[in-house]
TIMINU-783700 format. One record per residue: residue in one letter; residue number from 1; x, y, z of N, C-alpha, C in turn. Coordinates in pm, 1 decimal. Layout:
N
 aa   i      n.X      n.Y      n.Z     ca.X     ca.Y     ca.Z      c.X      c.Y      c.Z
  A NUM        X        Y        Z        X        Y        Z        X        Y        Z
...
//
This chain:
275
 aa   i      n.X      n.Y      n.Z     ca.X     ca.Y     ca.Z      c.X      c.Y      c.Z
  M   1   -198.9  11304.1  13450.4   -274.5  11385.7  13355.4   -279.3  11321.4  13218.2
  K   2   -169.1  11264.1  13172.3   -162.5  11208.5  13037.2   -231.9  11073.1  13034.5
  L   3   -345.5  11066.0  12965.8   -426.5  10946.4  12966.0   -403.2  10864.8  12840.0
  Q   4   -393.8  10734.1  12855.7   -377.5  10645.6  12742.0   -514.5  10606.0  12686.6
  M   5   -516.7  10559.5  12559.8   -640.2  10519.4  12497.6   -692.9  10391.9  12560.1
  G   6   -824.0  10378.0  12562.5   -892.2  10260.3  12610.1  -1036.8  10268.7  12565.2
  K   7  -1114.8  10163.9  12593.9  -1253.3  10162.7  12548.8  -1333.6  10277.7  12608.7
  D   8  -1320.5  10302.4  12738.7  -1396.0  10410.3  12802.0  -1354.1  10545.4  12746.2
  F   9  -1226.4  10560.2  12722.1  -1173.5  10684.6  12667.5  -1231.6  10710.6  12529.0
  Q  10  -1236.6  10605.9  12446.3  -1291.0  10620.9  12311.4  -1440.3  10648.5  12315.5
  K  11  -1510.8  10589.1  12408.8  -1654.2  10613.7  12421.5  -1681.9  10760.8  12449.4
  K  12  -1595.8  10821.9  12530.1  -1613.1  10963.9  12560.0  -1599.2  11048.2  12434.0
  M  13  -1501.4  11016.7  12350.6  -1483.5  11091.8  12227.5  -1600.5  11068.7  12132.9
  N  14  -1654.7  10947.4  12131.1  -1766.2  10916.0  12043.0  -1896.2  10983.3  12085.2
  K  15  -1899.7  11041.0  12204.3  -2017.1  11116.2  12248.2  -2018.7  11256.6  12191.2
  G  16  -1916.9  11287.8  12112.4  -1911.8  11418.8  12049.7  -1829.7  11518.5  12128.2
  F  17  -1820.3  11638.3  12073.4  -1736.3  11743.4  12129.3  -1821.8  11862.3  12171.8
  D  18  -1765.6  11946.2  12254.7  -1820.1  12080.3  12275.1  -1754.2  12169.3  12170.0
  I  19  -1831.7  12209.8  12071.8  -1780.7  12293.4  11963.9  -1788.2  12439.4  12006.0
  I  20  -1673.9  12506.1  12008.3  -1663.0  12644.3  12054.7  -1643.6  12736.5  11934.7
  I  21  -1731.8  12834.4  11921.9  -1724.1  12930.8  11811.6  -1724.4  13071.2  11871.1
  C  22  -1620.2  13146.6  11843.5  -1615.6  13288.0  11882.3  -1650.9  13369.1  11758.1
  T  23  -1755.1  13453.3  11766.6  -1801.4  13525.7  11649.1  -1807.6  13675.8  11675.6
  W  24  -1785.5  13749.8  11567.6  -1784.4  13896.8  11576.8  -1846.0  13955.9  11450.1
  N  25  -1973.1  13992.0  11459.1  -2044.0  14056.5  11348.0  -2039.2  13976.2  11218.8
  N  26  -2052.2  13845.5  11229.8  -2055.5  13757.5  11113.0  -2179.1  13667.7  11119.9
  F  27  -2294.0  13727.9  11141.0  -2415.7  13652.9  11170.6  -2451.6  13553.9  11060.0
  D  28  -2450.4  13597.6  10934.3  -2487.9  13507.6  10824.7  -2390.7  13391.0  10811.1
  Y  29  -2260.6  13418.3  10829.8  -2161.1  13311.7  10823.5  -2179.2  13215.3  10941.4
  L  30  -2208.8  13269.7  11057.8  -2230.2  13186.2  11175.2  -2347.0  13090.4  11153.1
  K  31  -2456.4  13140.5  11097.7  -2571.9  13055.5  11071.7  -2538.2  12946.0  10971.2
  L  32  -2459.9  12979.7  10868.5  -2418.2  12878.9  10770.7  -2330.4  12772.9  10836.1
  L  33  -2235.7  12814.9  10918.9  -2148.6  12719.8  10987.8  -2229.7  12625.0  11074.6
  I  34  -2320.0  12679.4  11154.2  -2397.5  12595.0  11244.9  -2486.3  12498.3  11166.7
  R  35  -2543.6  12544.2  11056.5  -2622.9  12453.1  10972.7  -2534.9  12339.5  10920.1
  S  36  -2413.8  12372.5  10875.7  -2325.8  12268.9  10821.2  -2284.3  12168.8  10928.2
  I  37  -2260.5  12216.3  11049.1  -2225.3  12125.1  11158.6  -2341.4  12030.3  11186.7
  R  38  -2461.6  12085.6  11190.6  -2578.2  12003.3  11219.8  -2607.5  11903.3  11108.5
  E  39  -2586.7  11943.2  10984.4  -2620.2  11856.7  10871.8  -2509.7  11757.3  10838.4
  N  40  -2385.0  11792.0  10864.9  -2272.9  11712.9  10812.9  -2189.2  11643.9  10919.1
  S  41  -2231.6  11647.0  11044.4  -2157.8  11579.1  11151.3  -2210.0  11437.9  11170.9
  S  42  -2122.1  11349.6  11215.7  -2159.3  11211.1  11243.7  -2188.4  11188.3  11391.3
  L  43  -2142.2  11278.1  11476.7  -2151.0  11260.9  11621.3  -2239.3  11368.3  11683.7
  P  44  -2290.9  11343.3  11805.5  -2384.2  11436.1  11871.0  -2312.9  11548.7  11946.3
  H  45  -2269.3  11648.1  11876.0  -2193.9  11757.5  11936.1  -2285.0  11859.1  12005.3
  T  46  -2224.1  11934.6  12095.9  -2289.2  12049.9  12157.8  -2218.6  12175.9  12107.7
  I  47  -2295.4  12273.5  12063.0  -2239.0  12397.9  12011.9  -2248.5  12506.6  12118.3
  I  48  -2136.8  12575.2  12140.9  -2130.3  12686.9  12236.3  -2069.8  12805.8  12163.1
  V  49  -2137.9  12918.7  12166.1  -2094.9  13036.7  12091.4  -2061.3  13149.8  12187.5
  H  50  -1951.1  13220.0  12160.1  -1928.3  13349.4  12225.9  -1950.6  13458.6  12122.7
  V  51  -2031.4  13558.9  12159.5  -2066.3  13667.2  12068.1  -1999.9  13796.3  12115.1
  N  52  -1905.7  13845.7  12036.5  -1848.8  13977.5  12061.3  -1935.8  14083.7  11995.2
  E  53  -1951.4  14197.4  12063.1  -2041.6  14304.0  12017.6  -2180.9  14246.8  11991.6
  S  54  -2234.9  14182.1  12093.4  -2363.6  14114.0  12079.1  -2476.9  14213.7  12053.9
  N  55  -2579.0  14165.0  11984.9  -2699.6  14244.5  11963.4  -2821.4  14155.0  11981.3
  S  56  -2937.7  14215.3  11989.4  -3059.1  14140.3  12020.6  -3093.3  14037.9  11912.7
  S  57  -3061.3  14067.1  11786.8  -3096.6  13975.5  11677.9  -3024.3  13842.8  11690.5
  I  58  -2893.2  13848.9  11711.2  -2816.9  13724.3  11717.6  -2847.2  13648.4  11846.9
  L  59  -2865.7  13719.5  11956.6  -2896.2  13650.7  12082.2  -3034.5  13587.0  12076.0
  S  60  -3128.2  13654.9  12011.9  -3261.8  13598.5  11994.9  -3256.6  13472.2  11911.2
  W  61  -3174.1  13473.4  11805.3  -3161.7  13355.9  11719.3  -3098.0  13239.8  11794.2
  L  62  -2993.8  13267.3  11871.3  -2928.6  13161.7  11948.3  -3024.9  13101.3  12050.0
  N  63  -3104.9  13185.2  12113.8  -3206.1  13134.1  12207.2  -3308.4  13047.2  12135.0
  K  64  -3353.7  13092.3  12019.2  -3450.5  13016.3  11940.1  -3394.2  12881.2  11900.5
  E  65  -3264.5  12878.0  11866.3  -3199.5  12753.8  11824.3  -3151.7  12668.5  11940.9
  K  66  -3177.1  12717.9  12062.8  -3137.2  12646.0  12185.2  -2986.5  12619.3  12187.9
  I  67  -2910.9  12721.5  12151.1  -2765.1  12713.9  12150.7  -2710.5  12789.6  12271.9
  T  68  -2627.0  12723.5  12347.9  -2563.0  12786.7  12463.7  -2467.2  12895.2  12416.5
  Y  69  -2462.3  13007.9  12486.6  -2371.8  13115.0  12443.7  -2326.8  13200.0  12561.8
  T  70  -2217.8  13271.6  12539.6  -2174.4  13381.6  12624.5  -2167.1  13503.5  12533.7
  H  71  -2164.6  13621.8  12590.2  -2160.9  13739.5  12502.6  -2105.5  13859.0  12577.2
  N  72  -2065.6  13958.3  12497.8  -2014.9  14083.9  12551.7  -2059.4  14196.2  12458.9
  S  73  -2085.2  14311.4  12515.7  -2134.1  14423.9  12435.6  -2023.8  14486.1  12349.5
  T  74  -1897.8  14458.6  12383.5  -1784.1  14507.2  12304.9  -1705.2  14388.1  12252.2
  N  75  -1604.8  14415.1  12169.4  -1518.6  14308.5  12119.1  -1404.8  14286.1  12218.0
  I  76  -1415.9  14180.9  12297.8  -1312.0  14152.6  12396.7  -1201.1  14066.4  12338.0
  G  77  -1214.8  14024.9  12211.9  -1110.5  13948.9  12146.2  -1140.0  13800.2  12137.4
  L  78  -1068.1  13736.1  12047.4  -1084.4  13591.8  12027.0  -1045.8  13512.1  12150.3
  C  79   -934.6  13546.7  12211.2   -882.7  13466.6  12323.0   -973.9  13475.5  12444.9
  K  80  -1005.8  13596.4  12486.2  -1094.3  13612.6  12602.3  -1231.4  13554.5  12574.5
  G  81  -1283.7  13578.6  12453.5  -1415.9  13527.0  12419.9  -1420.2  13375.4  12419.9
  T  82  -1318.6  13313.4  12360.7  -1313.9  13167.2  12356.6  -1299.9  13109.2  12496.3
  N  83  -1210.3  13166.0  12575.6  -1192.3  13116.1  12712.2  -1320.2  13127.4  12793.6
  L  84  -1397.2  13233.1  12768.4  -1524.1  13251.4  12839.1  -1623.7  13143.9  12797.9
  A  85  -1631.8  13115.8  12668.8  -1725.2  13013.7  12620.4  -1688.4  12874.9  12672.3
  V  86  -1559.2  12846.9  12683.5  -1515.1  12715.4  12730.2  -1564.0  12686.8  12872.0
  K  87  -1588.3  12790.1  12950.1  -1639.7  12770.2  13086.2  -1776.2  12702.2  13086.1
  K  88  -1847.4  12709.2  12973.0  -1977.5  12643.7  12960.9  -1964.8  12498.4  12914.2
  A  89  -1845.1  12457.4  12877.1  -1824.4  12323.8  12820.6  -1830.2  12216.1  12928.2
  E  90  -1876.7  12097.9  12889.4  -1888.4  11985.4  12981.9  -1829.6  11856.3  12926.1
  K  91  -1815.1  11847.3  12794.0  -1764.8  11723.6  12735.1  -1612.7  11715.9  12747.9
  D  92  -1559.2  11598.2  12722.7  -1415.9  11575.0  12742.6  -1329.1  11638.7  12635.6
  W  93  -1388.4  11665.1  12517.4  -1310.8  11719.9  12407.3  -1372.2  11849.3  12357.6
  L  94  -1284.7  11946.5  12334.6  -1322.9  12075.6  12279.0  -1286.1  12078.6  12131.6
  C  95  -1368.9  12145.2  12052.4  -1338.4  12161.8  11911.0  -1365.0  12307.1  11873.0
  F  96  -1261.5  12376.9  11823.9  -1271.0  12518.3  11792.3  -1288.9  12539.1  11642.2
  F  97  -1388.0  12618.4  11606.8  -1414.2  12655.8  11468.4  -1401.1  12806.5  11451.9
  D  98  -1351.9  12850.6  11334.5  -1368.5  12990.1  11293.8  -1513.6  13008.2  11251.0
  D  99  -1567.3  13128.5  11270.2  -1709.5  13147.6  11241.8  -1740.3  13159.2  11093.2
  D 100  -1637.7  13164.0  11008.6  -1659.1  13175.1  10864.6  -1619.4  13046.8  10792.6
  M 101  -1658.1  12934.4  10850.0  -1627.2  12803.3  10793.7  -1755.2  12728.1  10757.2
  Y 102  -1735.1  12622.7  10678.9  -1842.8  12530.0  10643.7  -1787.9  12389.5  10665.5
  A 103  -1848.8  12313.1  10756.3  -1801.8  12178.9  10788.5  -1850.7  12079.3  10685.1
  L 104  -1758.8  12003.1  10627.4  -1792.9  11904.3  10525.4  -1819.8  11767.4  10587.9
  P 105  -1902.1  11685.7  10523.8  -1932.9  11553.6  10579.1  -1806.7  11474.7  10612.5
  G 106  -1807.4  11410.3  10728.4  -1694.1  11329.8  10771.5  -1588.2  11405.8  10847.4
  W 107  -1605.0  11537.3  10861.2  -1501.7  11617.3  10927.6  -1473.1  11566.1  11067.7
  D 108  -1577.2  11525.9  11140.9  -1561.5  11489.4  11281.7  -1521.8  11343.3  11300.8
  I 109  -1591.1  11253.2  11233.2  -1562.1  11111.1  11253.5  -1422.6  11075.5  11203.9
  N 110  -1372.2  11148.1  11103.5  -1236.7  11120.6  11055.4  -1130.1  11166.5  11153.9
  L 111  -1157.7  11270.8  11231.8  -1067.2  11308.4  11340.8  -1067.1  11200.1  11448.9
  V 112  -1186.0  11153.4  11485.4  -1197.4  11048.2  11587.3  -1129.8  10919.8  11540.0
  N 113  -1153.8  10882.5  11415.7  -1093.4  10758.5  11363.4   -941.0  10767.9  11358.4
  Y 114   -889.4  10884.8  11322.9   -743.6  10901.0  11321.1   -687.9  10884.4  11462.6
  H 115   -755.3  10944.3  11559.4   -713.0  10932.4  11699.1   -712.6  10786.3  11741.3
  K 116   -820.4  10715.6  11709.2   -834.0  10574.5  11748.6   -733.4  10485.7  11675.8
  D 117   -721.5  10503.0  11544.4   -634.9  10415.9  11464.2   -487.8  10429.4  11501.0
  N 118   -449.8  10545.8  11553.5   -310.4  10568.0  11591.1   -287.3  10559.3  11741.5
  N 119   -389.3  10511.9  11814.0   -378.5  10489.1  11958.5   -321.7  10611.5  12030.3
  L 120   -376.1  10728.5  12000.4   -328.9  10852.4  12059.9   -386.5  10871.0  12199.8
  D 121   -332.6  10969.0  12273.0   -380.7  10996.7  12407.3   -431.1  11140.4  12413.6
  T 122   -434.9  11199.0  12532.6   -486.6  11335.5  12546.9   -386.4  11440.7  12502.6
  Y 123   -259.4  11403.8  12495.1   -154.9  11500.2  12459.7   -139.1  11506.9  12307.4
  V 124   -240.4  11562.6  12243.8   -240.6  11569.2  12097.8   -318.9  11692.2  12054.4
  W 125   -283.5  11741.9  11936.1   -345.1  11859.8  11874.8   -387.6  11817.0  11735.1
  L 126   -517.5  11794.1  11714.7   -567.2  11745.3  11586.9   -644.9  11854.8  11514.6
  G 127   -613.0  11874.6  11388.5   -683.5  11972.8  11308.0   -723.0  11915.0  11174.2
  S 128   -792.8  11995.4  11096.1   -841.6  11954.5  10964.7   -761.7  12022.8  10854.9
  F 129   -787.7  11983.8  10732.0   -741.2  12057.4  10615.6   -850.6  12155.5  10574.9
  M 130   -810.5  12273.1  10529.9   -905.6  12374.3  10488.3   -901.9  12392.6  10337.4
  I 131  -1018.1  12412.7  10279.5  -1030.4  12452.8  10139.5  -1059.3  12601.9  10140.2
  E 132   -977.4  12680.4  10070.8   -993.6  12825.7  10068.9   -995.8  12877.6   9925.6
  P 133  -1067.1  12989.4   9901.9  -1078.6  13041.8   9766.1   -954.4  13112.9   9714.8
  G 134   -868.2  13159.0   9803.5   -749.8  13232.3   9760.6   -626.6  13144.2   9756.3
  G 135   -521.3  13192.4   9691.9   -395.5  13119.7   9689.7   -331.0  13117.6   9826.7
  T 136   -249.3  13016.2   9852.7   -184.2  13004.4   9982.5    -55.5  12924.8   9968.4
  S 137     36.8  12948.9  10060.4    160.7  12871.4  10064.9    153.7  12760.4  10168.6
  L 138     45.0  12752.9  10244.6     30.9  12650.6  10347.9     -7.8  12518.0  10284.9
  N 139     64.3  12411.9  10319.8     29.1  12283.0  10261.4    -81.8  12212.1  10337.7
  S 140   -139.3  12278.9  10436.5   -259.7  12228.7  10502.8   -384.3  12294.6  10445.0
  V 141   -367.4  12372.7  10338.7   -478.1  12443.9  10275.9   -485.6  12407.2  10128.3
  I 142   -606.1  12373.6  10083.7   -632.3  12342.7   9943.3   -688.6  12468.7   9878.3
  S 143   -623.4  12517.3   9774.6   -668.3  12638.6   9707.7   -769.4  12603.7   9598.6
  K 144   -895.6  12631.7   9626.8  -1003.5  12602.2   9531.9  -1119.7  12696.1   9563.4
  N 145  -1167.3  12766.3   9462.5  -1266.3  12871.7   9484.5  -1408.7  12819.4   9468.1
  Y 146  -1479.8  12809.3   9580.9  -1622.7  12780.3   9579.3  -1700.8  12901.3   9632.2
  G 147  -1640.3  13017.7   9619.3  -1703.1  13140.9   9664.9  -1615.4  13214.0   9763.4
  K 148  -1585.8  13341.1   9732.7  -1503.9  13421.9   9822.7  -1585.9  13484.6   9934.3
  N 149  -1717.4  13479.8   9920.6  -1806.0  13527.2  10026.4  -1932.8  13443.7  10023.4
  I 150  -2017.5  13465.2  10120.2  -2134.4  13380.3  10136.3  -2232.3  13392.9  10019.8
  N 151  -2236.3  13509.5   9955.6  -2327.3  13530.4   9843.1  -2283.8  13454.4   9719.1
  E 152  -2154.5  13422.8   9710.3  -2101.0  13350.7   9595.1  -2086.3  13200.0   9622.1
  F 153  -2124.2  13155.7   9740.7  -2093.0  13020.6   9785.4  -2159.7  12915.2   9697.1
  K 154  -2078.7  12823.7   9642.8  -2125.8  12715.0   9556.6  -2130.2  12586.5   9639.1
  E 155  -2227.9  12578.8   9725.4  -2236.3  12468.6   9820.8  -2252.6  12333.7   9752.1
  S 156  -2341.2  12324.6   9655.0  -2366.0  12195.8   9590.1  -2242.7  12144.5   9516.3
  S 157  -2168.3  12235.0   9452.8  -2045.3  12194.6   9383.6  -1940.7  12146.2   9482.6
  L 158  -1928.8  12215.8   9593.0  -1833.7  12175.8   9697.7  -1867.8  12036.5   9750.0
  L 159  -1995.4  12012.0   9776.2  -2036.7  11882.5   9829.1  -2016.0  11771.0   9726.9
  S 160  -2015.7  11805.0   9599.9  -1990.1  11705.8   9496.0  -1841.5  11673.5   9480.6
  D 161  -1757.0  11772.8   9511.2  -1614.2  11760.7   9479.8  -1524.3  11720.6   9596.4
  Y 162  -1565.6  11748.7   9719.5  -1468.6  11749.7   9830.3  -1399.8  11615.6   9853.7
  K 163  -1467.6  11504.5   9826.4  -1408.8  11373.4   9854.2  -1283.9  11347.6   9771.2
  S 164  -1275.2  11411.0   9656.7  -1161.0  11386.5   9568.5  -1033.0  11451.6   9618.2
  F 165  -1044.4  11551.7   9705.2   -926.5  11628.0   9745.8   -829.2  11548.2   9831.4
  S 166   -880.9  11464.1   9919.9   -793.0  11395.2  10014.8   -704.6  11290.6   9948.8
  H 167   -736.4  11249.1   9824.5   -657.2  11146.3   9757.1   -512.3  11190.6   9736.9
  N 168   -492.1  11318.2   9718.1   -357.7  11369.0   9690.1   -291.6  11433.6   9811.9
  L 169   -350.8  11415.6   9929.2   -298.7  11479.1  10050.1   -227.7  11377.6  10139.2
  K 170   -145.5  11428.5  10229.6    -82.9  11347.2  10333.5   -104.5  11415.3  10467.8
  N 171   -122.8  11335.3  10572.0   -130.9  11391.7  10705.9      2.2  11458.8  10737.7
  I 172     -4.6  11582.2  10787.3    118.4  11657.1  10810.5    120.6  11719.2  10949.5
  S 173    240.3  11760.8  10989.6    255.5  11836.3  11112.7    206.3  11978.5  11088.4
  C 174    108.3  12021.6  11167.0     48.6  12153.1  11142.7    -18.6  12203.3  11268.6
  N 175    -13.6  12334.5  11289.7    -73.4  12391.8  11409.2   -175.4  12500.7  11379.4
  S 176   -204.8  12526.4  11251.8   -274.6  12650.7  11220.4   -408.6  12633.9  11150.8
  T 177   -464.5  12513.6  11147.9   -591.1  12495.7  11079.3   -700.6  12446.7  11172.7
  C 178   -815.3  12511.7  11166.4   -935.2  12468.2  11236.9  -1021.1  12388.4  11139.0
  P 179  -1116.0  12307.6  11191.9  -1146.7  12287.0  11332.7  -1031.4  12219.9  11406.3
  L 180  -1018.9  12256.6  11530.4   -908.1  12215.1  11614.8   -962.8  12136.9  11733.6
  L 181   -917.6  12012.6  11748.2   -967.9  11923.5  11852.4   -864.5  11908.9  11963.4
  L 182   -906.2  11945.0  12086.1   -817.2  11941.6  12201.7   -889.2  11881.7  12321.7
  N 183   -812.4  11819.6  12408.4   -868.1  11766.9  12531.9   -901.6  11881.0  12627.8
  R 184  -1023.6  11881.9  12680.7  -1069.1  11993.8  12764.5   -989.1  12005.4  12893.9
  E 185   -962.8  11894.9  12959.8   -889.7  11899.7  13086.2   -750.5  11958.2  13066.3
  L 186   -683.8  11918.2  12958.7   -551.3  11971.6  12930.6   -559.3  12120.3  12897.9
  F 187   -655.2  12159.0  12815.1   -673.6  12299.7  12778.1   -693.2  12385.8  12902.7
  L 188   -778.2  12342.1  12993.9   -805.7  12420.2  13114.9   -684.5  12424.6  13207.6
  S 189   -609.2  12314.1  13213.8   -492.5  12311.7  13302.2   -386.0  12411.1  13257.3
  L 190   -387.4  12445.2  13127.0   -290.1  12539.3  13071.4   -346.7  12680.3  13060.4
  K 191   -465.7  12701.6  13117.5   -532.9  12832.0  13121.9   -579.2  12880.2  12984.7
  G 192   -595.0  12786.5  12891.2   -656.6  12818.5  12764.0   -573.2  12910.1  12676.6
  Y 193   -643.4  12987.6  12591.9   -576.5  13081.0  12502.0   -503.0  13188.3  12581.2
  D 194   -387.3  13228.4  12531.7   -308.0  13334.9  12592.2   -372.8  13468.7  12555.3
  E 195   -437.3  13533.1  12652.0   -515.2  13653.7  12625.3   -428.6  13774.7  12593.7
  D 196   -298.7  13763.1  12611.3   -208.9  13871.3  12570.6   -209.7  13890.3  12419.4
  F 197   -255.0  13787.0  12345.3   -256.3  13796.0  12199.6   -387.0  13852.1  12143.8
  D 198   -479.6  13892.9  12229.4   -601.3  13956.7  12179.6   -567.3  14088.0  12110.3
  P 199   -643.3  14127.9  12005.8   -775.5  14075.5  11968.1   -775.7  13941.8  11896.4
  G 200   -659.2  13883.7  11868.1   -661.5  13749.5  11813.1   -550.4  13719.3  11714.7
  I 201   -478.5  13820.3  11668.6   -367.4  13795.2  11576.0   -257.7  13719.3  11650.9
  G 202   -224.2  13599.7  11602.1   -121.2  13518.8  11667.3   -171.2  13435.1  11782.8
  A 203   -302.6  13433.7  11804.5   -357.7  13363.9  11920.6   -326.2  13215.4  11919.0
  E 204   -335.9  13154.0  11801.8   -318.3  13009.9  11794.4   -176.4  12967.5  11831.5
  L 205    -77.7  13045.3  11787.3     59.5  13006.5  11816.8     90.3  13020.9  11966.0
  G 206     30.2  13119.8  12030.8     46.5  13131.0  12174.9     -8.0  13009.3  12246.8
  L 207   -121.0  12957.8  12198.0   -178.5  12836.7  12256.6    -90.5  12715.5  12227.6
  V 208    -38.9  12707.8  12106.0     51.6  12597.9  12071.0    171.6  12594.7  12164.9
  K 209    227.8  12711.2  12194.3    345.5  12715.8  12280.8    312.3  12665.7  12420.4
  R 210    194.9  12697.1  12469.3    155.0  12644.7  12600.0    146.2  12492.1  12596.4
  F 211     91.2  12437.8  12488.0     81.5  12292.7  12474.9    220.1  12230.8  12459.1
  W 212    305.7  12295.7  12382.4    442.0  12245.3  12362.8    517.1  12240.0  12496.6
  D 213    506.9  12345.3  12573.0    576.8  12350.4  12701.8    522.4  12247.2  12800.5
  A 214    397.6  12203.7  12777.7    338.6  12100.6  12863.8    375.6  11960.0  12818.7
  G 215    442.9  11947.3  12704.3    489.1  11816.6  12657.9    418.5  11762.0  12535.6
  V 216    326.0  11837.4  12477.5    258.1  11791.1  12356.1    354.7  11800.6  12238.4
  R 217    366.2  11691.2  12161.5    456.7  11689.2  12047.0    388.1  11644.8  11917.5
  K 218    261.6  11614.8  11923.8    188.6  11570.9  11805.5     89.4  11680.5  11765.1
  Y 219    120.3  11749.7  11655.6     34.9  11855.3  11599.7      2.0  11812.7  11457.1
  I 220   -119.7  11767.3  11435.1   -149.4  11692.1  11313.4   -268.9  11750.5  11239.0
  A 221   -250.6  11774.4  11109.1   -361.8  11804.5  11019.9   -402.1  11673.9  10951.7
  V 222   -527.5  11633.7  10970.9   -578.2  11505.1  10922.6   -642.7  11524.7  10785.9
  K 223   -589.0  11458.2  10684.3   -626.4  11485.3  10545.5   -771.0  11451.0  10512.5
  D 224   -831.4  11359.0  10586.0   -969.1  11318.2  10555.9  -1073.6  11403.3  10627.8
  S 225  -1028.7  11499.3  10706.6  -1119.0  11592.4  10773.5  -1109.0  11727.0  10703.3
  L 226  -1218.2  11770.8  10639.9  -1214.2  11888.2  10553.9  -1322.4  11989.7  10589.5
  V 227  -1285.5  12117.4  10576.7  -1381.7  12227.1  10589.9  -1353.9  12330.0  10481.1
  Y 228  -1455.6  12407.2  10448.9  -1435.0  12522.3  10360.9  -1421.6  12645.4  10448.4
  H 229  -1327.7  12734.1  10410.0  -1299.5  12853.2  10490.7  -1302.1  12975.5  10400.0
  F 230  -1398.5  13064.5  10424.4  -1404.8  13186.6  10344.2  -1283.4  13275.7  10370.9
  G 231  -1239.8  13281.3  10495.7  -1111.7  13343.5  10529.8  -1116.0  13489.1  10567.2
  S 232  -1061.9  13519.0  10686.2  -1032.3  13656.5  10731.3  -1155.1  13746.7  10738.0
  R 233  -1271.0  13689.6  10768.5  -1389.6  13774.9  10780.1  -1381.6  13865.6  10902.1
  S 234  -1309.5  13821.6  11006.3  -1295.1  13903.6  11127.0  -1157.5  13968.5  11135.9
  T 235  -1051.7  13889.9  11110.6   -916.5  13943.8  11130.2   -887.1  14060.6  11037.7
  S 236   -952.5  14063.9  10921.1   -928.2  14175.6  10829.4   -972.6  14308.6  10889.6
  R 237  -1060.6  14303.6  10988.3  -1111.7  14426.8  11050.1  -1020.2  14481.0  11159.8
  V 238   -924.8  14400.1  11204.1   -835.2  14447.5  11310.5   -691.5  14461.6  11261.5
  R 239   -668.7  14438.5  11133.5   -534.3  14452.4  11079.3   -500.0  14599.2  11058.5
  D 240   -377.2  14634.5  11096.4   -333.2  14773.2  11081.0   -199.6  14781.6  11006.8
  G 241   -157.5  14670.2  10947.8    -30.9  14667.1  10876.3     87.3  14631.5  10964.3
  Q 242     67.5  14636.9  11095.3    175.7  14606.5  11188.9    143.8  14487.5  11278.1
  E 243     32.5  14419.9  11248.5     -9.8  14313.1  11338.9     91.2  14199.7  11345.3
  G 244    156.6  14168.4  11231.4    256.3  14062.8  11231.7    378.4  14098.7  11314.6
  V 245    422.1  14223.6  11303.6    537.6  14270.6  11381.6    506.2  14265.7  11530.9
  K 246    388.3  14313.7  11567.2    347.6  14313.7  11708.5    340.5  14171.1  11762.9
  R 247    280.4  14080.9  11683.6    268.6  13941.1  11725.2    405.8  13878.4  11746.7
  D 248    497.1  13901.1  11652.5    629.4  13839.5  11660.5    709.2  13892.2  11779.2
  K 249    699.6  14022.9  11803.7    769.9  14081.4  11918.1    714.7  14026.5  12049.2
  L 250    583.8  14014.6  12057.0    522.2  13962.5  12178.4    562.3  13817.7  12201.2
  F 251    562.1  13738.3  12096.2    598.4  13597.0  12109.4    742.4  13582.6  12157.1
  K 252    833.9  13658.0  12096.8    974.8  13650.8  12137.6    992.0  13697.7  12281.7
  H 253    921.5  13804.4  12320.0    931.5  13857.8  12456.1    881.6  13756.3  12558.9
  K 254    769.3  13689.7  12529.5    708.9  13598.6  12626.1    782.3  13465.7  12636.1
  Y 255    832.6  13415.4  12522.6    880.2  13277.6  12520.1   1028.8  13262.5  12490.2
  G 256   1097.9  13372.1  12459.3   1241.7  13364.9  12441.7   1287.6  13294.5  12316.2
  I 257   1199.3  13283.1  12219.4   1233.3  13221.1  12091.9   1153.5  13293.9  11984.1
  T 258   1211.3  13306.9  11865.0   1136.0  13373.8  11759.6   1025.5  13281.5  11709.5
  R 259    922.3  13343.8  11658.1    810.4  13267.4  11601.5    859.0  13173.3  11491.3
  E 260    948.6  13221.8  11404.7    997.7  13140.7  11294.3   1076.0  13019.2  11343.1
  D 261   1163.0  13039.6  11442.8   1241.1  12927.0  11494.3   1151.7  12823.8  11561.9
  F 262   1050.3  12869.9  11633.5    959.2  12776.1  11699.1    884.2  12692.7  11596.1
  I 263    833.7  12757.7  11491.7    757.1  12687.5  11388.8    845.3  12591.5  11309.8
  N 264    962.7  12637.4  11267.9   1044.9  12559.5  11175.6   1137.3  12458.4  11243.6
  K 265   1190.9  12493.9  11361.8   1288.7  12407.2  11425.7   1227.6  12314.0  11530.0
  E 266   1119.3  12358.3  11594.4   1058.9  12274.6  11697.6    932.1  12205.3  11646.0
  L 267    834.7  12282.4  11600.0    713.2  12221.4  11546.6    738.9  12143.7  11417.9
  K 268    837.5  12192.2  11339.3    865.1  12132.8  11207.5    737.1  12127.8  11123.5
  K 269    672.7  12241.4  11119.0    544.2  12253.7  11051.2    554.9  12214.9  10904.0
  G 270    458.3  12137.3  10857.5    454.0  12095.4  10718.3    520.1  11962.7  10690.5
  N 271    596.4  11911.1  10787.4    664.1  11783.5  10767.6    566.3  11665.5  10775.5
  K 272    605.2  11555.8  10715.3    526.5  11433.3  10723.9    521.6  11385.5  10868.7
  I 273    407.2  11334.6  10909.2    387.8  11290.8  11047.3    467.0  11163.3  11074.8
  Q 274    536.0  11162.9  11188.9    607.0  11044.0  11236.8    547.6  11006.1  11372.1
  L 275    462.6  10904.6  11376.7    400.1  10865.2  11503.1    473.5  10747.9  11566.6
//
């Protein structure tokens, strides 16, 4: 299963990714994200969308744009929705985006170049750095306000400034930032996202644990791959004040380790990358 790098392997990655977007009542943000992917990508990606609580307007638009999609009339959650969309994927690499993001130029080719330059294989978890308008304690997130919502978005200023951010960054161990690039065969062999974490709070860490248990030890945020993230456009609608407690209890019950110990003692999140 674990494949080493080679010319044919790199050619497959250079053919682009199947970009998977799970969306829930964020139509304007989704359109902005897809425009940014189309305008700012270096590689020929395929976009696949799962629509929770689908309606005729968004499905009509996706058909008009010739975008492959799956949909459900209710909100089945991030995990189930993403896993459903992945069934439509055909390329060797999957790339997951939040629907409230804006992809900056170079986001994709810099992930590919990092993979190539470090002679990585399929057992890797590659992500980007995010620029967000609010303060954060995550060192994979750059705190800079180019608009807290789509109506305030300062796109031209962001496009003028973003290249300067990576100068002060270092590639770090990280599991929590999208876009997230994963090998499709490995993802499917592990049954994808853990649907017990739906509607989506804690979903990423459940997936990380599946990858960790399969032997993946490289979880990397690549400093030259950048996106803007408006943040919590969907998760804010399912928060009830207890979502963190529920997530932590579920994680400990399923995996026999606390979320904090897994992040800090095993993943060593935030540490400098040692390849």
